[in-house]
DRENDO-1510 file (C-alpha; in Angstrom, 1 decimal, always signed):
<recs>
REC; n; res; u; v; w
REC; 1; MET; +0.0; +0.0; +0.0 .
REC; 2; SER; +1.3; +3.5; -0.8 .
REC; 3; LYS; +0.0; +7.0; -0.5 .
REC; 4; ASP; +1.2; +10.0; -2.5 .
REC; 5; TYR; +2.1; +12.8; +0.0 .
REC; 6; ARG; +3.6; +15.2; -2.6 .
REC; 7; TYR; +0.8; +17.7; -2.3 .
REC; 8; LEU; +0.8; +17.6; +1.5 .
REC; 9; ASN; +4.6; +18.0; +1.5 .
REC; 10; SER; +4.4; +21.0; -0.9 .
REC; 11; VAL; +2.1; +22.9; +1.6 .
REC; 12; THR; +3.9; +21.8; +4.8 .
REC; 13; VAL; +5.7; +24.6; +6.6 .
REC; 14; ILE; +9.1; +23.4; +7.8 .
REC; 15; ALA; +10.4; +25.1; +11.0 .
REC; 16; LYS; +13.7; +26.7; +10.2 .
REC; 17; ILE; +15.9; +25.7; +13.2 .
REC; 18; PRO; +19.6; +25.9; +12.4 .
REC; 19; LEU; +21.8; +23.1; +13.6 .
REC; 20; PRO; +24.5; +24.3; +16.0 .
REC; 21; LEU; +28.1; +24.1; +15.1 .
REC; 22; ILE; +29.9; +21.1; +16.6 .
REC; 23; GLU; +32.5; +23.4; +18.2 .
REC; 24; GLU; +29.8; +25.3; +20.0 .
REC; 25; LEU; +28.3; +22.1; +21.3 .
REC; 26; PHE; +31.7; +20.9; +22.6 .
REC; 27; ASP; +32.2; +24.3; +24.3 .
REC; 28; LYS; +28.9; +24.0; +26.1 .
REC; 29; MET; +29.8; +20.4; +27.3 .
REC; 30; VAL; +32.9; +21.5; +29.1 .
REC; 31; GLY; +32.5; +20.6; +32.7 .
REC; 32; CYS; +29.5; +18.3; +32.1 .
REC; 33; VAL; +29.3; +15.1; +33.9 .
REC; 34; VAL; +26.3; +13.4; +32.2 .
REC; 35; TYR; +26.0; +12.9; +28.4 .
REC; 36; THR; +23.1; +11.6; +26.4 .
REC; 37; LEU; +23.0; +9.7; +23.1 .
REC; 38; VAL; +19.9; +9.9; +20.9 .
REC; 39; ASP; +19.3; +7.2; +18.3 .
REC; 40; LEU; +17.3; +9.0; +15.6 .
REC; 41; ALA; +16.5; +5.7; +13.9 .
REC; 42; GLN; +14.1; +5.0; +16.7 .
REC; 43; GLY; +12.4; +8.4; +16.2 .
REC; 44; TYR; +9.9; +7.4; +13.6 .
REC; 45; HIS; +6.2; +7.4; +14.6 .
REC; 46; GLN; +7.0; +9.5; +17.7 .
REC; 47; MET; +5.8; +12.9; +16.5 .
REC; 48; ARG; +2.0; +13.4; +17.1 .
REC; 49; VAL; -0.2; +14.9; +14.3 .
REC; 50; ILE; -2.6; +17.5; +15.7 .
REC; 51; LYS; -6.2; +16.5; +15.3 .
REC; 52; PRO; -7.2; +19.2; +12.7 .
REC; 53; SER; -4.4; +17.9; +10.4 .
REC; 54; ARG; -5.2; +14.2; +10.7 .
REC; 55; PRO; -7.8; +14.2; +7.8 .
REC; 56; TYR; -5.0; +15.3; +5.4 .
REC; 57; THR; -3.2; +12.0; +6.2 .
REC; 58; ALA; -6.2; +9.8; +5.5 .
REC; 59; PHE; -5.9; +6.7; +3.3 .
REC; 60; ARG; -8.3; +4.0; +2.4 .
REC; 61; THR; -8.0; +0.3; +2.2 .
REC; 62; HIS; -10.6; -2.2; +0.8 .
REC; 63; LYS; -12.2; -2.3; +4.3 .
REC; 64; GLU; -11.8; +1.1; +6.0 .
REC; 65; THR; -10.4; +4.7; +5.9 .
REC; 66; TYR; -7.6; +5.4; +8.3 .
REC; 67; GLN; -5.7; +8.5; +9.3 .
REC; 68; TRP; -2.4; +8.9; +11.0 .
REC; 69; CYS; -2.2; +10.0; +14.7 .
REC; 70; VAL; +1.6; +10.1; +14.5 .
REC; 71; ALA; +3.7; +11.3; +11.6 .
REC; 72; PRO; +4.8; +8.5; +9.2 .
REC; 73; TRP; +8.3; +8.4; +8.0 .
REC; 74; VAL; +7.3; +9.1; +4.4 .
REC; 75; TRP; +6.4; +12.8; +4.9 .
REC; 76; LEU; +8.9; +15.1; +3.3 .
REC; 77; ALA; +11.0; +12.2; +2.2 .
REC; 78; CYS; +10.4; +13.0; -1.5 .
</recs>
């Protein structure tokens, strides 16, 4: 099963949050005792879709119509 999200992607507003420079991150970590590692591969299906936006994610099977409650990985992948 597949869904074409190109139109939804074209009207999606992406937050412009610049990534920090690695040197700045290292400077901020000086003196820190606890460090955390984040595995972004486990991040899929973790971001909730607000209720008013869920109908835009709808897709139909031969039995029912479904809509996403969490963001699927395919958004903005194209």
